[in-house]
All heavy atoms as an XYZ file, in Angstrom:
1043
protein
N     167.657     82.291     87.823
C     168.749     81.934     88.697
C     170.031     81.900     87.883
O     170.027     81.480     86.738
C     168.478     80.577     89.321
C     169.466     80.265     90.405
S     169.030     78.783     91.298
C     170.202     77.695     90.587
N     171.122     82.307     88.492
C     172.391     82.398     87.785
C     173.220     81.130     88.012
O     173.986     81.033     88.968
C     173.145     83.643     88.263
C     174.322     83.956     87.393
O     174.846     83.103     86.690
N     174.758     85.197     87.446
N     173.054     80.160     87.122
C     173.766     78.889     87.242
C     175.270     79.055     87.004
O     176.074     78.350     87.606
C     173.181     77.848     86.284
C     171.796     77.408     86.691
C     170.660     78.028     86.190
C     171.624     76.386     87.609
C     169.393     77.636     86.586
C     170.357     75.991     88.013
C     169.257     76.620     87.497
O     168.007     76.232     87.904
N     175.639     79.987     86.123
C     177.062     80.220     85.877
C     177.767     80.719     87.131
O     178.941     80.420     87.353
C     177.255     81.216     84.740
C     176.886     80.618     83.408
O     177.003     79.418     83.204
N     176.418     81.447     82.500
N     177.052     81.473     87.936
C     177.622     82.002     89.178
C     177.982     80.853     90.128
O     178.995     80.911     90.829
C     176.620     82.956     89.826
C     177.173     83.792     90.933
C     176.129     84.819     91.350
C     176.615     85.705     92.455
N     175.624     86.701     92.858
N     177.166     79.801     90.133
C     177.466     78.636     90.973
C     178.781     78.019     90.522
O     179.681     77.768     91.333
C     176.331     77.591     90.915
C     175.051     78.148     91.521
C     176.757     76.300     91.621
C     173.827     77.262     91.335
N     178.895     77.786     89.215
C     180.133     77.193     88.686
C     181.345     78.059     89.015
O     182.388     77.554     89.413
C     180.037     77.020     87.174
C     179.436     75.726     86.733
C     179.589     75.594     85.231
C     179.123     74.240     84.784
N     179.191     74.089     83.335
N     181.197     79.361     88.833
C     182.306     80.275     89.106
C     182.753     80.196     90.559
O     183.952     80.171     90.848
C     181.907     81.709     88.759
C     181.758     81.953     87.278
C     181.104     83.293     86.949
O     180.863     84.101     87.879
O     180.819     83.526     85.769
N     181.800     80.170     91.483
C     182.136     80.090     92.904
C     182.839     78.772     93.226
O     183.812     78.753     93.983
C     180.883     80.244     93.770
C     180.310     81.634     93.787
C     181.233     82.668     94.412
O     181.939     82.359     95.396
O     181.252     83.807     93.910
N     182.352     77.689     92.667
C     182.983     76.384     92.904
C     184.408     76.396     92.361
O     185.342     75.955     93.031
C     182.153     75.237     92.267
C     182.929     73.929     92.288
C     180.816     75.079     92.990
N     184.574     76.923     91.158
C     185.900     76.941     90.532
C     186.878     77.849     91.268
O     188.079     77.592     91.270
C     185.765     77.337     89.064
C     185.109     76.225     88.253
C     184.656     76.635     86.864
O     184.832     77.817     86.482
O     184.095     75.768     86.168
N     186.372     78.908     91.911
C     187.240     79.796     92.694
C     187.730     79.126     93.971
O     188.841     79.365     94.414
C     186.496     81.076     93.085
C     186.473     82.128     92.028
C     186.087     83.490     92.585
C     184.627     83.577     92.914
N     184.162     84.933     93.247
N     186.889     78.279     94.553
C     187.174     77.761     95.889
C     187.678     76.324     95.937
O     188.179     75.893     96.968
C     185.914     77.853     96.743
C     185.399     79.271     96.872
C     184.094     79.293     97.589
N     183.466     80.599     97.529
C     182.691     81.077     98.471
N     182.435     80.372     99.539
N     182.150     82.257     98.344
N     187.531     75.585     94.841
C     187.904     74.177     94.842
C     188.752     73.859     93.613
O     188.558     74.449     92.559
C     186.657     73.275     94.853
C     185.890     73.342     96.144
C     184.929     74.323     96.350
C     186.155     72.439     97.161
C     184.240     74.407     97.546
C     185.471     72.517     98.366
C     184.518     73.498     98.556
N     189.683     72.898     93.774
C     190.535     72.544     92.637
C     189.746     71.936     91.472
O     190.167     72.026     90.331
C     191.531     71.541     93.199
C     191.120     71.244     94.591
C     190.030     72.176     94.979
N     188.598     71.319     91.761
C     187.788     70.718     90.696
C     186.348     70.573     91.170
O     186.060     70.628     92.366
C     188.342     69.344     90.311
O     188.105     68.417     91.355
N     185.461     70.362     90.210
C     184.054     70.117     90.547
C     183.926     68.820     91.342
O     183.082     68.711     92.232
C     183.197     70.022     89.284
C     183.103     71.305     88.524
N     182.588     71.371     87.264
C     183.460     72.580     88.836
C     182.616     72.616     86.840
N     183.159     73.368     87.766
N     184.765     67.859     91.020
C     184.730     66.566     91.718
C     185.036     66.742     93.196
O     184.365     66.155     94.053
C     185.709     65.559     91.066
C     185.224     65.223     89.649
C     185.859     64.303     91.909
C     186.206     64.425     88.826
N     186.039     67.563     93.511
C     186.392     67.815     94.916
C     185.219     68.457     95.658
O     184.924     68.100     96.790
C     187.629     68.714     95.011
C     188.898     68.053     94.562
C     189.279     66.865     95.427
O     189.155     66.940     96.665
O     189.707     65.848     94.849
N     184.571     69.410     95.003
C     183.419     70.062     95.621
C     182.300     69.049     95.856
O     181.709     69.003     96.933
C     182.924     71.215     94.754
C     181.677     71.864     95.290
C     181.721     72.610     96.462
C     180.462     71.724     94.645
C     180.579     73.204     96.976
C     179.309     72.312     95.145
C     179.371     73.054     96.313
N     182.020     68.236     94.860
C     180.959     67.230     94.984
C     181.258     66.252     96.117
O     180.355     65.867     96.858
C     180.775     66.478     93.657
S     180.020     67.515     92.379
N     182.505     65.873     96.252
C     182.886     64.994     97.365
C     182.618     65.665     98.702
O     182.122     65.038     99.641
C     184.361     64.617     97.273
C     184.655     63.561     96.275
C     186.108     63.139     96.348
N     186.417     62.286     95.214
C     187.550     62.316     94.532
N     188.513     63.153     94.886
N     187.733     61.510     93.519
N     182.958     66.949     98.788
C     182.786     67.678    100.043
C     181.321     67.706    100.471
O     181.008     67.525    101.647
C     183.292     69.110     99.920
C     183.035     69.903    101.194
C     183.327     71.358    101.064
C     182.960     72.017    102.388
N     182.836     73.407    102.347
N     180.416     67.936     99.520
C     179.008     68.078     99.886
C     178.223     66.774     99.757
O     177.044     66.721    100.084
C     178.316     69.197     99.080
C     178.263     68.875     97.588
C     178.997     70.535     99.337
C     177.416     69.849     96.783
N     178.879     65.711     99.258
C     178.207     64.418     99.150
C     177.224     64.326     98.000
O     176.180     63.687     98.117
N     177.561     64.958     96.885
C     176.693     64.950     95.717
C     177.391     64.226     94.572
O     178.568     64.477     94.316
C     176.390     66.391     95.284
C     175.592     66.494     93.991
S     175.409     68.200     93.425
C     174.353     68.841     94.697
N     176.678     63.361     93.872
C     177.281     62.728     92.692
C     177.628     63.783     91.637
O     176.864     64.733     91.434
C     176.187     61.793     92.173
C     175.245     61.607     93.312
C     175.331     62.854     94.142
N     178.758     63.617     91.005
C     179.184     64.562     89.957
C     178.150     64.616     88.840
O     177.905     65.678     88.261
C     180.555     64.134     89.411
C     181.070     64.966     88.249
C     181.582     66.304     88.673
C     182.423     67.006     87.623
N     181.825     67.296     86.365
N     177.508     63.505     88.552
C     176.490     63.479     87.485
C     175.310     64.400     87.830
O     174.751     65.058     86.953
C     176.007     62.062     87.226
O     175.441     61.514     88.402
N     174.942     64.459     89.108
C     173.867     65.354     89.537
C     174.301     66.804     89.367
O     173.546     67.637     88.871
C     173.494     65.095     91.009
O     173.071     63.739     91.141
C     172.396     66.032     91.492
N     175.526     67.091     89.761
C     176.072     68.437     89.629
C     176.063     68.867     88.162
O     175.608     69.957     87.830
C     177.500     68.462     90.189
C     178.118     69.827     90.253
C     177.791     70.709     91.262
C     179.045     70.212     89.309
C     178.375     71.975     91.333
C     179.631     71.471     89.354
C     179.293     72.344     90.376
N     176.512     67.989     87.255
C     176.534     68.307     85.824
C     175.126     68.491     85.262
O     174.882     69.365     84.442
C     177.261     67.213     85.048
C     178.749     67.173     85.356
O     179.298     68.198     85.817
O     179.356     66.115     85.147
N     174.179     67.668     85.717
C     172.808     67.742     85.227
C     172.177     69.094     85.544
O     171.414     69.644     84.745
C     171.966     66.614     85.824
C     170.528     66.595     85.308
C     169.686     65.484     85.905
N     169.906     65.188     87.306
C     169.428     65.889     88.334
N     168.673     66.925     88.140
N     169.675     65.541     89.578
N     172.506     69.651     86.694
C     171.967     70.951     87.090
C     172.262     71.995     86.006
O     171.404     72.787     85.639
C     172.568     71.407     88.437
C     172.052     70.514     89.564
C     172.295     72.875     88.713
C     172.801     70.680     90.865
N     173.469     71.962     85.470
C     173.882     72.974     84.503
C     173.389     72.643     83.098
O     173.098     73.548     82.325
C     175.391     73.146     84.545
C     175.845     73.523     85.921
C     176.409     72.588     86.762
C     175.647     74.808     86.393
C     176.782     72.919     88.046
C     176.016     75.155     87.679
C     176.591     74.215     88.509
N     173.275     71.369     82.795
C     172.745     70.988     81.480
C     171.270     71.326     81.360
O     170.809     71.778     80.320
C     172.951     69.491     81.223
C     174.405     69.141     81.043
O     175.213     69.970     80.644
N     174.762     67.912     81.348
N     170.513     71.094     82.429
C     169.071     71.329     82.404
C     168.685     72.728     82.879
O     167.543     73.132     82.726
C     168.359     70.286     83.279
C     168.508     68.881     82.760
C     167.864     67.846     83.664
O     167.219     68.215     84.675
O     168.010     66.654     83.367
N     169.635     73.441     83.501
C     169.349     74.759     84.088
C     168.156     74.663     85.041
O     167.233     75.473     85.010
C     169.081     75.791     82.988
C     170.257     76.051     82.096
C     171.311     76.916     82.743
O     171.043     78.063     83.059
N     172.497     76.399     82.945
N     168.212     73.629     85.909
C     167.121     73.374     86.839
C     167.665     72.573     88.014
O     168.545     71.737     87.832
C     166.024     72.585     86.130
C     164.739     72.562     86.924
O     164.590     73.247     87.919
N     163.809     71.748     86.473
N     167.127     72.817     89.199
C     167.531     72.041     90.361
C     166.463     72.119     91.437
O     165.634     73.025     91.444
C     168.884     72.525     90.920
O     169.300     71.633     91.952
C     168.803     73.930     91.483
N     166.508     71.177     92.337
C     165.596     71.180     93.485
C     166.119     72.140     94.539
O     167.318     72.404     94.621
C     165.514     69.787     94.099
C     164.857     68.790     93.217
C     164.767     67.469     93.931
N     163.999     66.549     93.122
C     164.234     65.265     93.054
N     165.207     64.733     93.755
N     163.500     64.502     92.284
N     165.220     72.604     95.385
C     165.616     73.514     96.463
C     166.601     72.830     97.395
O     167.601     73.424     97.795
C     164.373     74.008     97.233
C     163.576     74.962     96.355
C     164.772     74.692     98.531
C     162.273     75.419     96.949
N     166.352     71.579     97.718
C     167.253     70.875     98.642
C     168.662     70.755     98.056
O     169.654     70.857     98.777
C     166.692     69.492     98.978
O     166.524     68.722     97.804
N     168.748     70.562     96.749
C     170.061     70.474     96.099
C     170.746     71.834     96.120
O     171.943     71.934     96.395
C     169.901     69.972     94.648
O     169.207     68.725     94.669
C     171.243     69.790     93.981
N     169.980     72.880     95.843
C     170.538     74.227     95.880
C     171.013     74.575     97.288
O     172.061     75.198     97.466
C     169.500     75.241     95.401
C     169.991     76.667     95.283
C     171.122     76.769     94.271
C     168.849     77.583     94.880
N     170.268     74.159     98.294
C     170.687     74.396     99.676
C     171.988     73.664     99.977
O     172.872     74.198    100.652
C     169.599     73.942    100.646
C     168.393     74.837    100.655
C     167.251     74.293    101.498
O     167.153     73.056    101.694
O     166.433     75.109    101.956
N     172.114     72.436     99.477
C     173.335     71.657     99.698
C     174.537     72.369     99.070
O     175.601     72.501     99.695
C     173.170     70.258     99.073
C     174.340     69.335     99.305
S     174.191     67.752     98.410
C     172.691     67.088     99.091
N     174.364     72.856     97.859
C     175.442     73.574     97.167
C     175.773     74.862     97.921
O     176.943     75.175     98.160
C     175.032     73.875     95.711
C     174.989     72.579     94.906
C     175.979     74.880     95.076
C     174.367     72.714     93.529
N     174.745     75.600     98.298
C     174.946     76.870     98.999
C     175.659     76.660    100.329
O     176.583     77.410    100.668
C     173.601     77.561     99.232
O     172.980     77.834     97.997
N     175.246     75.636    101.084
C     175.912     75.323    102.353
C     177.379     74.989    102.127
O     178.245     75.418    102.876
C     175.230     74.148    103.059
C     173.894     74.523    103.657
O     173.592     75.727    103.756
O     173.134     73.597    104.024
N     177.656     74.226    101.075
C     179.039     73.852    100.758
C     179.909     75.041    100.417
O     181.120     75.014    100.604
N     179.282     76.091     99.906
C     180.026     77.300     99.537
C     179.900     78.403    100.581
O     180.520     79.458    100.462
C     179.538     77.812     98.174
C     179.869     76.889     97.001
C     179.111     77.337     95.761
C     181.364     76.853     96.745
N     179.063     78.175    101.592
C     178.924     79.147    102.675
C     178.180     80.413    102.279
O     178.515     81.500    102.752
N     177.192     80.264    101.391
C     176.388     81.421    100.986
C     174.907     81.103    101.149
O     174.522     79.939    101.227
C     176.672     81.845     99.516
C     178.118     82.260     99.337
C     176.293     80.749     98.542
N     174.104     82.134    101.171
C     172.657     81.964    101.228
C     172.161     81.506     99.866
O     172.665     81.969     98.843
C     172.008     83.292    101.593
O     170.623     83.251    101.347
N     171.162     80.642     99.812
C     170.624     80.234     98.511
C     170.108     81.408     97.664
O     170.155     81.349     96.444
C     169.480     79.286     98.884
C     169.891     78.717    100.196
C     170.580     79.859    100.901
N     169.669     82.472     98.290
C     169.181     83.624     97.529
C     170.309     84.340     96.774
O     170.054     85.110     95.848
C     168.462     84.604     98.449
O     169.355     85.159     99.385
N     171.554     84.070     97.140
C     172.725     84.673     96.503
C     172.733     84.435     94.997
O     173.212     85.268     94.235
C     173.980     84.085     97.150
C     175.287     84.509     96.551
C     175.766     85.796     96.741
C     176.072     83.617     95.826
C     176.986     86.188     96.214
C     177.292     83.998     95.296
C     177.742     85.277     95.494
O     178.945     85.671     94.977
N     172.186     83.314     94.552
C     172.251     82.945     93.136
C     171.298     83.756     92.267
O     171.360     83.695     91.051
C     171.991     81.444     92.964
C     172.831     80.635     93.901
C     172.382     79.819     94.890
C     174.257     80.584     93.967
N     173.439     79.275     95.567
C     174.605     79.722     95.026
C     175.277     81.185     93.245
C     175.922     79.440     95.363
C     176.595     80.911     93.588
C     176.905     80.050     94.639
N     170.397     84.539     92.875
C     169.452     85.348     92.098
C     169.818     86.824     92.070
O     169.317     87.558     91.243
C     168.043     85.229     92.695
C     167.313     84.031     92.249
C     166.583     83.888     91.110
C     167.202     82.791     92.943
N     166.048     82.633     91.057
C     166.402     81.934     92.171
C     167.710     82.316     94.149
C     166.092     80.645     92.549
C     167.400     81.028     94.534
C     166.603     80.202     93.743
N     170.652     87.271     92.951
C     170.887     88.698     93.132
C     171.313     89.419     91.856
O     170.787     90.461     91.529
C     171.903     88.930     94.246
C     171.349     88.551     95.600
C     172.397     88.532     96.697
O     173.586     88.786     96.422
O     172.007     88.250     97.836
N     172.265     88.890     91.114
C     172.767     89.558     89.915
C     171.713     89.679     88.828
O     171.627     90.693     88.154
C     173.977     88.813     89.341
C     175.222     89.006     90.186
O     175.221     89.892     91.043
O     176.195     88.261     89.974
N     170.918     88.637     88.643
C     169.924     88.668     87.566
C     168.870     89.742     87.802
O     168.461     90.418     86.869
C     169.265     87.307     87.401
C     170.187     86.309     86.744
C     169.487     85.012     86.405
O     168.295     84.881     86.674
O     170.163     84.138     85.855
N     168.423     89.899     89.039
C     167.437     90.940     89.327
C     168.030     92.313     89.063
O     167.378     93.183     88.498
C     166.937     90.824     90.765
C     166.006     89.663     90.970
C     165.440     89.612     92.380
O     165.405     90.648     93.052
O     165.019     88.522     92.771
N     169.278     92.504     89.453
C     169.936     93.793     89.229
C     170.102     94.061     87.734
O     169.890     95.184     87.268
C     171.302     93.812     89.925
N     170.456     93.040     86.955
C     170.633     93.215     85.512
C     169.313     93.560     84.834
O     169.262     94.423     83.970
C     171.223     91.946     84.893
C     172.673     91.738     85.231
C     173.178     90.386     84.775
O     172.438     89.566     84.242
N     174.462     90.141     84.980
N     168.248     92.873     85.198
C     166.949     93.146     84.599
C     166.508     94.575     84.900
O     166.036     95.286     84.013
C     165.901     92.147     85.094
C     164.506     92.287     84.492
C     164.555     92.152     82.975
C     163.577     91.259     85.089
N     166.692     95.009     86.122
C     166.341     96.380     86.495
C     167.168     97.373     85.685
O     166.646     98.365     85.186
C     166.565     96.604     88.007
O     165.734     95.684     88.711
C     166.245     98.021     88.417
N     168.452     97.074     85.530
C     169.341     97.960     84.788
C     168.907     98.062     83.320
O     168.886     99.154     82.746
C     170.781     97.444     84.876
C     171.795     98.382     84.268
S     173.491     97.846     84.562
C     173.530     96.315     83.648
N     168.523     96.946     82.708
C     168.081     96.959     81.316
C     166.819     97.790     81.177
O     166.701     98.630     80.292
C     167.851     95.519     80.792
C     167.110     95.540     79.471
C     169.174     94.797     80.646
N     165.856     97.583     82.069
C     164.604     98.339     82.009
C     164.872     99.828     82.177
O     164.372    100.659     81.418
C     163.638     97.870     83.095
C     162.983     96.553     82.819
C     162.039     96.249     83.972
C     161.434     94.894     83.876
N     160.587     94.593     85.040
N     165.664    100.187     83.191
C     165.941    101.604     83.458
C     166.735    102.229     82.320
O     166.497    103.361     81.936
C     166.690    101.755     84.777
C     165.832    101.485     85.991
C     166.608    101.482     87.288
O     167.848    101.624     87.264
O     165.971    101.338     88.338
N     167.671    101.463     81.783
C     168.484    101.964     80.676
C     167.637    102.256     79.454
O     167.796    103.295     78.793
N     166.720    101.379     79.140
C     165.863    101.577     77.973
C     164.973    102.800     78.166
O     164.775    103.585     77.243
C     165.020    100.334     77.722
N     164.455    102.965     79.369
C     163.570    104.106     79.638
C     164.383    105.404     79.658
O     164.023    106.387     79.034
C     162.826    103.909     80.976
C     161.825    102.756     80.843
C     162.134    105.191     81.408
C     161.245    102.287     82.168
N     165.516    105.372     80.342
C     166.334    106.580     80.514
C     166.880    107.098     79.190
O     166.897    108.297     78.940
C     167.478    106.287     81.483
C     168.371    107.455     81.733
N     167.964    108.548     82.460
C     169.631    107.721     81.343
C     168.940    109.430     82.512
N     169.968    108.945     81.838
N     167.349    106.208     78.339
C     167.978    106.618     77.091
C     167.024    106.587     75.897
O     167.429    106.774     74.770
C     169.202    105.741     76.804
C     170.278    105.926     77.832
C     170.535    104.951     78.784
C     171.024    107.101     77.882
C     171.516    105.132     79.748
C     171.995    107.288     78.849
C     172.236    106.298     79.770
O     173.198    106.484     80.713
N     165.754    106.339     76.150
C     164.801    106.323     75.051
C     164.998    105.131     74.126
O     164.518    105.122     73.007
N     165.703    104.127     74.606
C     165.954    102.935     73.800
C     164.690    102.116     73.633
O     163.683    102.338     74.295
N     164.761    101.169     72.754
C     163.597    100.343     72.467
C     163.932     98.887     72.721
O     164.956     98.384     72.250
C     163.183    100.526     71.004
C     162.121     99.559     70.568
C     160.800     99.709     70.990
C     162.433     98.491     69.751
C     159.820     98.811     70.611
C     161.457     97.586     69.356
C     160.153     97.758     69.784
O     159.194     96.875     69.410
N     163.091     98.227     73.500
C     163.214     96.789     73.703
C     162.005     96.173     73.019
O     160.868     96.515     73.361
C     163.213     96.411     75.196
C     164.398     97.043     75.913
C     163.246     94.899     75.363
C     164.393     96.806     77.414
N     162.220     95.291     72.047
C     161.074     94.662     71.388
C     160.153     94.006     72.413
O     160.615     93.439     73.403
C     161.707     93.625     70.470
C     163.091     94.120     70.241
C     163.487     94.825     71.504
N     158.860     94.106     72.180
C     157.866     93.575     73.113
C     158.124     92.114     73.457
O     158.040     91.724     74.618
C     156.462     93.753     72.529
C     155.369     93.236     73.428
C     153.995     93.589     72.848
N     152.915     92.938     73.538
C     152.475     93.252     74.754
N     153.057     94.221     75.416
N     151.471     92.609     75.306
N     158.454     91.308     72.465
C     158.682     89.881     72.716
C     159.864     89.667     73.649
O     159.824     88.816     74.542
C     158.896     89.123     71.406
O     160.034     89.619     70.730
N     160.912     90.467     73.486
C     162.094     90.363     74.348
C     161.737     90.811     75.761
O     162.081     90.163     76.746
C     163.268     91.194     73.790
C     164.433     91.234     74.770
C     163.712     90.632     72.454
N     161.017     91.929     75.848
C     160.617     92.437     77.155
C     159.741     91.429     77.893
O     159.950     91.152     79.070
C     159.880     93.769     77.005
C     159.332     94.275     78.312
C     160.184     94.845     79.253
C     157.986     94.148     78.622
C     159.699     95.288     80.469
C     157.491     94.588     79.832
C     158.348     95.160     80.752
O     157.862     95.591     81.958
N     158.750     90.864     77.183
C     157.854     89.888     77.815
C     158.622     88.642     78.250
O     158.347     88.080     79.317
C     156.705     89.526     76.883
C     155.700     90.647     76.623
C     154.674     90.214     75.586
C     155.023     91.095     77.913
N     159.584     88.230     77.445
C     160.417     87.083     77.813
C     161.227     87.391     79.066
O     161.306     86.580     79.989
C     161.336     86.715     76.648
C     162.138     85.460     76.922
O     161.526     84.450     77.347
O     163.365     85.487     76.710
N     161.814     88.577     79.112
C     162.598     88.980     80.287
C     161.706     89.072     81.518
O     162.080     88.612     82.598
C     163.264     90.342     80.035
C     164.368     90.318     79.016
S     164.899     91.964     78.482
C     165.370     92.712     80.009
N     160.527     89.648     81.348
C     159.603     89.795     82.454
C     159.145     88.432     82.969
O     159.083     88.199     84.179
C     158.401     90.633     82.010
C     157.433     91.081     83.094
C     158.157     91.937     84.131
C     156.281     91.856     82.480
N     158.845     87.520     82.044
C     158.441     86.168     82.433
C     159.536     85.462     83.211
O     159.280     84.828     84.235
N     160.769     85.573     82.734
C     161.909     84.943     83.408
C     162.089     85.544     84.800
O     162.302     84.835     85.773
C     163.163     85.139     82.561
C     164.429     84.625     83.172
C     164.542     83.141     83.042
C     165.916     82.705     83.481
N     165.885     81.585     84.369
N     161.987     86.848     84.892
C     162.151     87.513     86.170
C     161.069     87.067     87.148
O     161.355     86.787     88.309
C     162.103     89.025     85.957
C     162.305     89.812     87.207
C     163.474     89.991     87.883
C     161.307     90.530     87.933
N     163.265     90.780     88.988
C     161.949     91.125     89.045
C     159.951     90.736     87.755
C     161.262     91.909     89.965
C     159.273     91.524     88.675
C     159.931     92.095     89.752
N     159.813     86.978     86.677
C     158.721     86.531     87.545
C     158.912     85.095     87.993
O     158.643     84.761     89.151
C     157.367     86.709     86.851
C     156.923     88.153     86.823
O     157.269     88.927     87.700
N     156.179     88.522     85.804
N     159.369     84.219     87.096
C     159.657     82.833     87.475
C     160.724     82.791     88.563
O     160.600     82.061     89.544
C     160.167     82.040     86.273
C     159.127     81.631     85.283
C     159.746     80.923     84.084
O     160.860     80.373     84.204
O     159.115     80.943     83.019
N     161.773     83.565     88.369
C     162.865     83.576     89.338
C     162.412     84.145     90.676
O     162.821     83.666     91.730
C     164.064     84.363     88.806
C     164.808     83.630     87.713
O     164.536     82.427     87.530
O     165.641     84.247     87.045
N     161.556     85.172     90.632
C     161.027     85.735     91.885
C     160.209     84.704     92.636
O     160.307     84.591     93.856
C     160.162     86.967     91.598
C     160.965     88.220     91.499
C     160.123     89.446     91.356
N     158.951     89.442     92.223
C     158.004     90.348     92.162
N     158.073     91.314     91.290
N     156.969     90.304     92.963
N     159.389     83.944     91.912
C     158.578     82.898     92.547
C     159.478     81.828     93.153
O     159.246     81.373     94.274
C     157.607     82.265     91.543
C     156.341     83.045     91.365
C     155.561     83.211     92.669
O     155.301     82.218     93.370
O     155.204     84.356     92.988
N     160.502     81.418     92.419
C     161.431     80.411     92.931
C     162.138     80.926     94.172
O     162.295     80.204     95.154
C     162.479     80.046     91.872
O     161.874     79.436     90.776
N     162.549     82.179     94.120
C     163.227     82.783     95.272
C     162.288     82.849     96.469
O     162.682     82.534     97.595
C     163.731     84.177     94.906
C     164.512     84.853     96.000
C     165.015     86.205     95.547
C     165.766     86.912     96.648
N     166.229     88.245     96.224
N     161.037     83.230     96.215
C     160.051     83.323     97.297
C     159.837     81.946     97.933
O     159.814     81.817     99.165
C     158.738     83.863     96.755
C     157.659     84.035     97.791
C     156.389     84.574     97.166
C     155.272     84.613     98.190
N     154.003     84.981     97.586
N     159.686     80.912     97.116
C     159.497     79.555     97.636
C     160.711     79.117     98.444
O     160.577     78.496     99.494
C     159.241     78.569     96.500
C     157.875     78.713     95.884
C     157.682     77.743     94.737
C     156.347     77.973     94.054
N     156.182     77.122     92.879
N     161.890     79.439     97.936
C     163.116     79.084     98.636
C     163.190     79.786     99.987
O     163.504     79.168    101.003
C     164.326     79.445     97.780
C     165.693     79.130     98.347
C     165.844     77.636     98.591
C     166.775     79.613     97.402
N     162.868     81.071    100.028
C     162.895     81.809    101.283
C     161.871     81.257    102.271
O     162.155     81.144    103.466
C     162.651     83.296    101.030
C     163.831     83.974    100.368
C     163.535     85.389     99.899
O     162.342     85.761     99.816
O     164.498     86.110     99.601
N     160.686     80.884    101.784
C     159.670     80.291    102.653
C     160.154     78.954    103.210
O     159.942     78.643    104.382
C     158.361     80.093    101.881
C     157.637     81.385    101.589
C     156.460     81.205    100.637
O     156.235     80.081    100.129
O     155.750     82.206    100.395
N     160.820     78.173    102.364
C     161.348     76.882    102.805
C     162.436     77.088    103.867
O     162.478     76.372    104.868
C     161.894     76.107    101.603
C     162.342     74.724    101.914
N     161.459     73.715    102.251
C     163.581     74.174    101.963
C     162.133     72.612    102.490
N     163.418     72.860    102.323
N     163.289     78.057    103.656
C     164.355     78.353    104.620
C     163.744     78.808    105.945
O     164.180     78.374    107.015
C     165.329     79.405    104.056
C     166.147     78.784    102.920
C     166.251     79.948    105.146
C     166.951     79.789    102.132
N     162.721     79.664    105.887
C     162.043     80.116    107.109
C     161.425     78.937    107.850
O     161.520     78.847    109.078
C     160.957     81.142    106.793
C     161.516     82.481    106.364
O     162.713     82.735    106.598
O     160.741     83.271    105.783
N     160.791     78.026    107.109
C     160.193     76.833    107.705
C     161.263     75.991    108.399
O     161.080     75.555    109.539
C     159.473     76.002    106.630
C     159.053     74.641    107.108
C     157.905     74.491    107.882
C     159.803     73.520    106.800
C     157.518     73.237    108.332
C     159.420     72.259    107.251
C     158.274     72.120    108.019
N     162.375     75.766    107.705
C     163.450     74.958    108.286
C     164.045     75.628    109.522
O     164.341     74.957    110.512
C     164.545     74.701    107.252
C     164.168     73.777    106.108
C     165.291     73.729    105.080
C     163.846     72.375    106.610
N     164.202     76.943    109.472
C     164.750     77.677    110.619
C     163.814     77.562    111.816
O     164.258     77.320    112.940
C     164.974     79.153    110.262
C     165.631     79.942    111.371
C     167.036     79.468    111.659
O     167.820     79.293    110.745
N     167.366     79.265    112.918
N     162.521     77.701    111.578
C     161.542     77.584    112.653
C     161.571     76.167    113.239
O     161.561     75.984    114.451
C     160.142     77.901    112.142
C     159.089     77.894    113.241
C     157.721     78.180    112.680
C     157.561     79.673    112.572
N     156.203     80.065    112.174
N     161.646     75.170    112.359
C     161.706     73.779    112.803
C     162.973     73.537    113.628
O     162.931     72.903    114.680
C     161.668     72.841    111.594
C     161.710     71.395    111.949
N     160.645     70.742    112.538
C     162.704     70.470    111.816
C     160.977     69.486    112.752
N     162.209     69.297    112.316
N     164.084     74.076    113.170
C     165.355     73.935    113.882
C     165.278     74.616    115.250
O     165.702     74.048    116.261
C     166.491     74.536    113.047
C     167.814     74.524    113.743
C     168.539     73.350    113.876
C     168.346     75.693    114.266
C     169.757     73.338    114.522
C     169.560     75.692    114.911
C     170.269     74.509    115.040
N     164.721     75.828    115.287
C     164.595     76.552    116.555
C     163.700     75.802    117.538
O     164.008     75.717    118.727
C     164.041     77.961    116.325
C     165.022     78.868    115.606
O     166.229     78.535    115.553
O     164.573     79.914    115.082
N     162.578     75.240    117.042
C     161.684     74.456    117.895
C     162.402     73.234    118.449
O     162.281     72.921    119.633
C     160.435     74.009    117.120
C     159.495     75.161    116.811
O     159.652     76.243    117.419
O     158.602     74.963    115.962
N     163.138     72.569    117.579
C     163.871     71.370    117.999
C     164.934     71.730    119.054
O     165.089     71.033    120.061
C     164.534     70.710    116.790
C     165.338     69.505    117.128
N     164.756     68.314    117.505
C     166.674     69.309    117.162
C     165.709     67.430    117.754
N     166.879     68.011    117.553
N     165.609     72.831    118.833
C     166.642     73.287    119.761
C     166.024     73.629    121.122
O     166.555     73.261    122.173
C     167.319     74.520    119.156
C     168.652     74.858    119.710
C     169.283     75.884    118.778
C     170.045     76.905    119.520
N     170.656     77.909    118.684
N     164.867     74.311    121.102
C     164.188     74.676    122.332
C     163.716     73.422    123.089
O     163.881     73.331    124.305
C     162.995     75.595    122.001
C     162.363     76.241    123.200
C     161.314     77.294    122.896
N     160.519     77.231    121.714
C     160.761     77.788    120.475
N     161.694     78.405    120.277
N     160.000     77.698    119.471
N     163.160     72.462    122.373
C     162.699     71.234    123.012
C     163.861     70.443    123.599
O     163.741     69.881    124.688
C     161.936     70.364    122.016
C     160.570     70.913    121.673
C     159.867     70.061    120.632
C     158.549     70.691    120.223
N     157.896     69.933    119.139
N     164.966     70.428    122.885
C     166.149     69.719    123.385
C     166.676     70.370    124.653
O     167.112     69.693    125.588
C     167.259     69.705    122.324
O     166.866     68.953    121.216
N     166.638     71.710    124.706
C     167.114     72.423    125.883
C     166.197     72.166    127.088
O     166.669     72.070    128.216
C     167.178     73.928    125.587
N     164.909     72.041    126.831
C     163.961     71.787    127.908
C     164.114     70.370    128.475
O     163.961     70.149    129.661
C     162.516     71.979    127.416
C     162.176     73.414    127.149
C     160.787     73.557    126.502
O     160.173     72.587    126.139
N     160.352     74.795    126.361
N     164.427     69.430    127.592
C     164.575     68.036    128.021
C     165.914     67.795    128.700
O     166.040     66.919    129.530
C     164.452     67.098    126.825
S     162.796     67.071    126.106
N     166.906     68.534    128.285
C     168.273     68.294    128.761
C     168.593     69.095    129.921
O     169.042     69.021    130.937
């Protein structure tokens, strides 16, 4: 996941991280911890994404494209990527794919729950 991309988007759209945190109702310490640990919960990522008006999957798009570009570049130009580097990149990519898959499944679940709730409300009202 591209944590720097989150910071960049916040900095483009808000005068400060504090202003953004106020808007979404997140403690600044939680926001800072995300970047220090390079880790966050799905619900926190959804909160950040909603505050910025983007899909949570947006934070993975660049990394997948970069990894593909590195692999294709090495193959196309006959370049060499040390096995340890390649395995590390592959492991990171697989972790990110799993996280993205879980996030998409969670979003689908929430959408289905929201649609069911909306349908039930319409039937009652």
